[in-house]
C-alpha positions in Angstrom: -4.9 8.2 6.5 -1.5 7.9 4.9 2.2 8.3 5.9 5.3 9.2 3.9 8.4 7.1 4.3 12.0 7.2 3.3 13.9 4.0 3.7 17.6 3.2 3.2 19.7 0.1 3.4 23.5 0.5 3.6 25.4 -2.4 2.0 29.1 -3.0 2.5 30.8 -4.5 -0.6 34.5 -5.2 0.3 35.9 -1.8 1.0 33.0 0.1 -0.5 29.4 1.0 0.5 26.3 1.2 -1.6 23.0 2.7 -0.6 19.7 1.1 -1.5 16.9 3.6 -1.1 13.1 3.9 -1.6 10.7 6.7 -0.9 6.9 6.7 -0.5 5.7 10.3 -0.9 8.6 11.5 1.2 10.9 14.5 0.5 13.9 13.4 -1.5 16.9 11.9 0.2 19.9 14.2 -0.4 23.4 13.0 -1.3 26.2 15.6 -1.2 29.1 14.2 -3.2 32.4 15.9 -2.6 34.2 14.6 -5.8 31.4 15.9 -8.1 30.8 19.0 -6.0 27.1 18.6 -6.2 24.0 17.7 -4.3 21.7 15.0 -5.8 18.1 14.4 -5.0 17.4 10.7 -4.6 13.7 10.3 -5.2 11.4 8.6 -7.6 7.7 9.4 -7.5 5.8 6.7 -5.5 2.6 6.9 -3.5 2.6 7.5 0.2 2.0 4.5 2.4 -1.7 3.6 2.9 -2.9 5.9 0.1 -3.4 3.2 -2.6 -4.3 -0.3 -1.5 -2.1 -3.2 -2.8 0.6 -1.0 -4.4 4.2 -2.2 -4.6 7.3 -0.1 -4.1 10.5 -0.1 -6.0 14.0 0.7 -4.7 17.2 2.0 -6.3 20.8 1.5 -5.5 23.9 3.6 -5.9 27.6 3.3 -5.0 28.7 5.7 -2.2 32.1 7.4 -2.2 34.2 8.4 0.8 33.1 11.8 2.0 29.5 11.5 0.7 26.9 13.1 3.0 23.4 11.6 3.1 20.5 13.6 4.5 17.0 12.5 5.1 14.6 15.1 6.5 10.9 15.4 7.3 8.7 17.7 5.4 8.5 20.0 8.4 11.9 21.3 7.5 11.3 22.1 3.9 7.7 23.3 4.4 8.6 25.9 7.1 7.2 29.2 5.9 8.5 32.7 6.4 6.2 35.7 7.2 5.4 36.1 3.5 4.3 32.5 3.1 7.4 31.3 1.2 8.7 27.8 2.0 12.2 27.1 3.1 12.4 24.5 0.3 14.8 22.0 -1.0 17.2 24.5 -2.7 18.0 26.2 0.6 18.6 22.8 2.2 20.8 21.7 -0.6 22.8 25.0 -0.4 23.5 24.6 3.3 24.5 20.9 2.8 26.9 21.8 0.0 28.4 24.8 1.8 29.0 22.7 5.0 30.1 19.5 3.2 33.4 19.2 5.0 32.1 20.3 8.4 31.5 18.0 11.4 28.0 16.4 11.3 27.0 18.1 14.5 27.9 21.5 13.0 25.9 20.7 9.8 22.9 19.6 11.8 23.0 22.7 13.9 23.4 24.9 10.8 20.4 23.3 9.1 18.2 23.6 12.2 19.3 27.2 13.0 18.7 28.3 9.4 15.2 26.8 9.4 14.4 28.3 12.8 15.6 31.8 11.6 13.5 31.4 8.4 10.1 30.8 10.1 8.0 29.3 12.8 7.9 25.5 13.3 4.5 24.2 12.3 5.3 20.5 11.9 7.9 18.0 13.1 11.5 18.8 12.1 13.5 15.7 11.9 16.9 15.0 10.2 19.0 12.0 9.7 22.5 12.8 8.6 25.5 10.6 8.0 28.9 10.6 6.2 30.7 7.8 4.4 34.1 7.4 5.9 35.5 4.5 4.0 
């Protein structure tokens, strides 16, 4: 048995925030950055938890900017399949996040979940964690 995991630690440094993140076999954490007008995948390949005994995990850190959106999602979102067997995938998720970058978080969450639901039947958990940097 094994489990995937995405972990974050928000750090406040004076008037700025940074994000320390790590992932163990989990889908990438997404950062939508308004100033660069792009969505970044925050992920480095690491084994899922429990798959390899005595493995250590690394973390990475990046400075967050006001307006940044961070999204962590379970694989049940991106692995939802349509009637032809195609997966919803990361690109569709990124496109919605980018398109809705200035919308209220509740609207973004509803847009993501509605798009996935319209795409295909739920076969696994569908969990999202979404937040915006305000300062």
